[in-house]
N, C-alpha and C positions, 0 to 999 in steps of 0.2 A: 611485443610490448607487453611487459609486466604491468598490470593495472596499478595505478596509485591507490585506488580505493574500491572496494565492493560496497554498494549501497543496497540494503534490503528494504523494501516496503515491509510493513508489518501485517496489516489486516489482508487476508487472502493469499499471503506469501509465506509467512512464518506460522501464523495461527489461522485457523479455519472460522474466522469471525464474520466475514461478509454476508453469509447466508443468515447468520442469526440477526445481524443488523437489518438486512433487508426485510425479514419477517416482522421484526418489531416496528420498524418505520412504516411499512406498508399497512399494518393493522391500525396503528394510532393515526396515520394520515387519513385512512379511509374513514375512521371514526369521527375524524374532524370535518369531513364533508367532502373529500376528494377520493373517490374509489380508485385504488391502484393495487396492483398485485405485487408480490415479492419478486416475481420474474421480471416484470417491468422496471421495478426500482433497480434490480441488478444491472440489466442491459443499459439503462439510461444514466444511472447515477452512481454506480459502484466507484468508490474512491473519493467522492465528495463528503464534505461535512454535512450534518443534518441542517445547519443554518442555510448552506448554499443550496441544498436540495429543496427546502421550503421556499426559498427566494425564487428559484427557477419555476416551481410549481404554481406560485402565486402569480407569476408573470403570465403563464400560459393559461391558467385556469380562472383567473379573477376571483378566486376563493381566498379570502383573508384568513390566515391562521393566527391564532392567539399566541403572543410571545412566549406564554408559559408552556406551549407544546414542546419547544426545544428542551426545557428542563425536565418535562415529564417523560419524553423519549429517552434522555440521558439516564434517568433513574432506572427506568424498565430495562434499558439496553445493558447497563452495567450489571444489573441483578441477573439477567440471562447469561451474560458473558462469564460471570464469576461461577455460575452453575454448569454451563454447557460447553464453553469453548475448549477446543483441542488443538494440539499441535498438527500441522500438516506432516504427513508421513515423510521422513527423510530430511526435514528442514533443520533440525538440531545437529545432525550428523554432517550436513553440508556446511553450516556455520563453524562447527568445531574443526572441519577440514580446512577452512579458509584461515582460521586461526592457527592451525598446525603448520600451514605453509608460510606463516608470518606475513600474510597479506593484510593491510589495514583494512577495516570494515566497520560499518555502522548501520543504524536504522534511520530512515528519513519517512516520517509518517504524518498524516493529517490527524491522527487520533490524539486526544489529550495524553501528556506524559504519565499521569497516574493510571489511565487506562492501559497504556501499553505495558507499564511495569506489572500491573495486576495480571494481565494476560499472560505475559512471558512467565510471571511467577507460578501461575496455575499450571502451565504446561511443562514447567521445569527447565525453561530456556533462560531464565533471568541471569544466572551465573555467567552466561556467555557475553552478557552485555552490561559493562559498567555504565554509569550515568554519562560518561563522556561519549559513549557510542550510541546514545539514543537522542534523536533530535525530533521534537514535535514542532510542526508548523505553527502551532499555537503559542509556542514559548520563544520563537525567534523575534528579533526586533520588529520586523515588518509585520508579523502575524498574518501574512498572506499565505493561504493554504493552496495546495494542488488544485487546479492545473497551473498555477503561478510556479516558477522555478525556484522560488526563494529558498525553500528548505533544503533543496538539493545543493544549492550554492553555498548555503550556511554550512551544511555538513562537510562539503569539500574544503571549505575554508578552515573549519575547525580541525580537520585531519590533515592540513597543509597538502591537499592534493589538487592537481591540475584537472578541472572538470572534463576536458577532452580525454583524460586518462582514467576516467571513473566509469565502471560498469554498474548499472542499475537493474535490480530485478523487480518488475512490476506486473500487477495482475489487472490494472485498469487503464482504460484509454485516457482518463483524466491524469493519472500518474505518469504514463508514458509522455503525455503532452508536456508536462512540467519538466520531466528529465530531459526530453529533447531540447526544450527551450533553454536549458541549463547548458546545453552543449555536450551532453553525456551519451554514452552508448547504452542501449536498453536491451535487455533479455525479457521477453514477455513470459508469463507464467500462467498456466491454466489448470493447475493441480489441486485446486480447492473445490469445495462442494458447490460453489455458486457459478461454476462454469456453465456455458450455455452453447448451443450449436451457433457457430459463427464467432465465438469468443476469440479464437486464435487469429482469424482473419482480421477482426477489429483491432487486435493489438499490433498486427503487422501493418495495417493501414495506418495506425497512429504513429508508426516509426520504429517498432521493435525490429532489431536486426534478425532475430530468430525467436521462436517460442518453444518453450519446453512444458510438458504436462507432468513431469516427475522430477524429483530432486536428484535422483540417481544420474540424471544427464548433465547436471549443472557443471561438474568439474571439466568434463570433455568439451562442453560448449565454451566455457571460459578460456580453456587452452586453445581452441580452434580460432575464437575471435581474437585472441592475443596475438596469435601467429599471423592471421590475416592482416591485423593493423600493421605489424612489423614489416610485412611485405608490400603494404600499400604505398 
């Protein structure tokens, strides 16, 4: 089965941004009264928006956070990303290969559209993605972010793709949860700097059919999964 659509997450899949976000959020949340490490942020909350992270922490900690904390984290994070974010090795080549094979593709991300474009621009990948190929959960009608399936279903609808014939590349449990709820097939990715012991197992348990740690394996995995589906 030739996929109808390849969907890439952005943070932690195309750009190595999750480690930067975890450090910024951990530092500022700790300063606000809830001590937490970047490592714990990654394992518990990778793939979630800052707003969702703070809501979950407020529930378990009973520590009320000021509403302005979200804005302050955004300002600092955008500054750090503009300075430090890098492409994940092999990501651009893999996207270019998908385009060369004339497979439809897009990004479905929880990040704001302006941040996605800024990060892709910094690492030289923006020419691979016109605006019709970038879908932010914050810009869709429902505005429901992952782990809700909405942004994946929106992306598939925009590309006239059958969700059951979409392959998603995701680095987080929350992202995989959303993709699976959308009825899509998922390849887990652990090739970014925020990977941790047990990361691959967590992605598999969330529903990834297979997990790769480097982009050089991507084409072969897509081919193998496509063939398996055709025989199923």
